[in-house]
N, C-alpha and C positions, 0 to 999 in steps of 0.2 A: 333631733333638735335639742340643744342644751336649754336648761331652764334658767330664766332670769329671776322669776319669783316662785318660791316654794313655801306654801303654808300647810301645815299638817296639824290637825286637831286643835285649832285655835279656840280658846274659851276665854270669855271676858264677862265679868259681872260688875254691876255698880251698886252702891248703897241705895236702897229705896227707903220709903217711909217706914217708921216703926221698926227699924233695924232689919228690914227685909233686904233681900238681894234681888236685883233685876238682872236677868240673863240677857245680854245683848248678842253674844256670839257663843254658839254651843257646839264645839267640835267641828269647826269649819275647815275645809280643805280648798286650796287654790293652787293651780299650776299654770304658769304663763311661760311659753317658750320664747326664745330669742327671735326678734324680728316680727312677732305677731302684733296685730291690733286685736286686743282681747276685750270684749265687752263684759262688764261686771254689773249685773242687774239685780234689782230687788225692790220691793215696795218700801215706802218710807218706814223707818223703824225696823227694817229687817236685819240690820247689822253691817251694812256696807261701809258707812263712814267709820264706825268703830273698828272694822277690819283694817281700813286704810290708815287710821290713826295709830293702831298697834304696829302695823308694818313700818311706819315712819318713825316709831319711837315716841309718839306723842301721848300715848297711854300705855300702861303696863299690863300685859296679858296675864291672866291667871294660870293658863296652861297652854301647851302646844309649842310648836317649833316653827320659826320663820327664817327664811334665807333669801338674801338678795345677791345675785351673782355668785352663789355658792357660799357666801359669808353669813354666819349666824347673826341675826339682828334681834334686839338692839345692841347686843354685846359688841359687835364689830361694825356698828353703824358708821363710825368715823372713817372706816376703810373704804366705804362705798358711797359716801355722801356726795362726792364730786361727780358721780356717774348717774345721779338721779335728779330729775326735776319733778315737782309736784304742785298741784293745786287741790286742796281739800277744803270743801265748803267755800263760802263767799270770801274772796280776798278783800283786804282793806288797804286803801292807799290814802296819802295826804292829798286832800282836794285842791289845795293851793299850788301844788307842784304840777309841772307839765308832765306828760307821759314820758318824754325824753329824759327829764331830770330824775323822775322816779326810777327809771331803769338804770340810769347812770349811777345813782346812789347804790342800788342793789348790786350792780356790777363791782363797784369799788368795795362794798362790804364783803362781797364773796370772792374777791381776788380774781375777777373775770376781766379780760381786756375790754376797755370801753368801746372799742370798735364794734363789739357785738350789739351795742344798743341799736344802731341804725339797721343792722342786719335783721334783728328779730322784729323790729317795727315793720320792716318790709315784709317779712314772712307772714305776719298776722294782718296785714292790710291797714296799718296805722301810720305809715310813713308820712302821709300828708297831714296828720293830726298830732304828730309828736310834740309840737310846740304849744299845743292847747293845754289849758289847765284841766286836770282830771275831774274837777267838780262839774265841768261842762260836758263830760262824756256821758253817753247813754249807757244803760246796763250792758248792752251788747259790746260796746267799746271797752267797758271796764273788763269784760270777760276776755276780750282780745289782749288787753294789756296784761292780764293775769297769765294768759298763755305765753305771752312774750317773756314775762319774768321767769317762767319755768324753763324757757328755752335758752336763757342766757348762757348757761354752762355747757351748752351743746351736749345734753344728757344722752346717755345710752338707753335709759328707761325714763319714760314720761308717764306720770300718773295724773289723770285729769278727772275731776269730779264735776259733772254737769258743765262741760265747756261751752255748750251751745245755748246755755241759759240766756235769754234776752236777745238772741240773734234773730234777724228776719230770715226768710227763706234763702235769700242770696248769701247772707252771712253763714248760714248753716252749710250751704254747699261749699263755700270757701274753706270752712273749718274741716269739712270732710276731705277736700282735696289736700289740705295741709297735712292731715293725719296720714293720708296715703303716701304723700311725698316723703314724710319722715320715715314711714315704714320701709319704703323703697330704698332709703338711704341707710337702712339697718337699725333704726331706732325702734325699740319695743314700746308699745303704747298700751297702757291699761286705762280703759275708758268707761266711766260710769255715767249713765244717762237714762232719762225717762223717755227719750224720743226713740222708741223701739224700731221704728222704720229706718232711722239712720243707722242704728246699731246693726240691723240686718244688712244694710247696704255696704257698710264699711268694714265690719269686723270679720276676722278669720275664725276666731273661736269665741265662745261665750261661756260664762259661768253665772248661774242664777242662784241667789240666796233667798231663803224665806225662813223667818223665825230663827235666824242665826245659824241655819244649816244649809249646806249645798243641796239643791234639789235637781240640778241639771248641770252638765259640763261637757264640752267637746266642740268640734267644728260646728259652725252655725247650721250648715246643711244637714249634718248628722243629728243634731238636736231636733230640727224640724221633721226630719224623716222618721224619727222615733215616735212622732205624734200624728203621722199621716194615717188617716182612716180610709184611704183609697176611695174617696168620694168623687162623684161626677155629677155635673149639671147636665141634664138630658132634656132636649127639646124634641118632641115627637107628636105627630097627630094622634088623635084618640088617646089622650093622656091617661084617662081612667083605665082603659083597656090595657095600655102598656104597663101601668103600675101593677095591675093584677097579674099580668104575665110574669113580670120580674119577681113579684112576691112568691109566686108559685115555684119559681126557680130557687127560692131560698135567700133572695137578696133583700136587705132592708131598703125601703123606699119611703121617702117623704114627698108629699105632693104640695106644690106651690103654684100660684097663679102663673101659667105659661111655661112651667118646667117641672121636672122631677129632680130630686137629689137621691142618687143611688150610691150606697156604700158597700164596702167590702169587696171591691172588684179591682185587683191590681192591673188587669189588662182590659182596656176599654173595648177591645174587639169582642169580648164576651157579651157586652150589652148590645152591640150592633148585631151580633149573630142571633141572640135570643129574640130580639124584636123583628129582625129581617125575616127570620123563618116563618113569622106569622103575618108577613106583609106590612109591617110597621117600619117605615124607613126614618131613621134618625136625621133630623135637620140641625141639631146642635149637640155637641158632646165635648164638654170642657172639664178639665180636672179642677177640683177644689182642694188646693194645697194649703196646709196650715201656714200662717205667718208667725213671726216672732211674738207679736202682741197676743194672739190667741193662745199660743203655747205658754207664754208668761202668765196670763190670767188663769189658765188651767192649773198651772203648777203652784201658784201663790194664792189662789182663792180670790177673795174680794179685796185683797191688799190691806185689810185692817190688821195691822200688826201692833204688838206692844210698842209703846214709844221708847226711844232711847232717851236717857236722861240728859238734860241740858249741860252746857259747858261747866258750871261749877262742880258738878259731880264727877268730872273726869279726873282720874288720878294720874298725874304726870309720871313718866318713867324717870327714876333717879339716874343722874349722870355719874358714871364712874370715872376713874382716872383716864384722861385722854378721850373720853366719850362726850357726846353732846347730842343735841337733836339732829336727826338725820337731815331734815330739810328745815331751814329757818331763814325765810326771806324777809323777816321783819326788820325794819330800820327804826331805831328809837329816835325820839325827838333830839336827844343830844347828838346822835350820829348825823341827823339831818342838818343841825345847826353847824356842825363842825366840818361838813363836806361841802365842796363847791361843785356846782353842776357845770 
């Protein structure tokens, strides 16, 4: 599978107090294949947003190499800008504009056919609210509008930072279905979210970052399997006697009210055999598999990371001849006044 995103050895520091340097990303690697839904996870301050900003040309990296569709960025950002849609951090819109007008302005500014406006409103479930002013939108509706803006160009790569923020359970499910439909249509999705259960449900691959470094990467099932302790919940009569028999066989056993937790056993039949030979018949035998949340917490600790510096400390990447920001969905006041919805 060809790579859509390639990041190798990315490093980025910011100026801190007293001429110190704050390390945000420290030799980070990321590989995203074509057609994947790839989860990008990390605690607050771990370097996720800085990585996305660097990839999109919004901050200048100190070291490392980044490629989109095989093109070096930010040097060749202009060559791939039309193939990428992105939402990084909280999007801002004019509150007095309707959702439809907002997207129409963005389409005009980006050279996108205006017929796409109704199409993307339909995709994100806002078709019936497109003529309402944005200031009346809930947080979840604003998130949907942001996703719609990123879809205007019919991108081959969609980068979404917390797209489910503010959505109710029904909205989260609709967003999940949308991501899957896009992937089925060949769109590559890089998805950053703190809703780890959703990431586990929807993503094919995952990369976890902590303190600016990659701590896990690969297919979701592979990452989980690497942390499987082969534990089993065991319900059995004479629980104390059963625990002693299993310990004598060299197995780690934890006793809980009504059940045992037995570890280090790849084959559950071994537990049944050991207890059955002594006349203890198992009434419950259930695998305890790790989920993405438990693996995430194990790899990242308590999540207390150094903070990333706020906006004013970001150093914008200089634009060379023929280059500019990779993704720029902002519409200025002058643009708004000069355009007609």
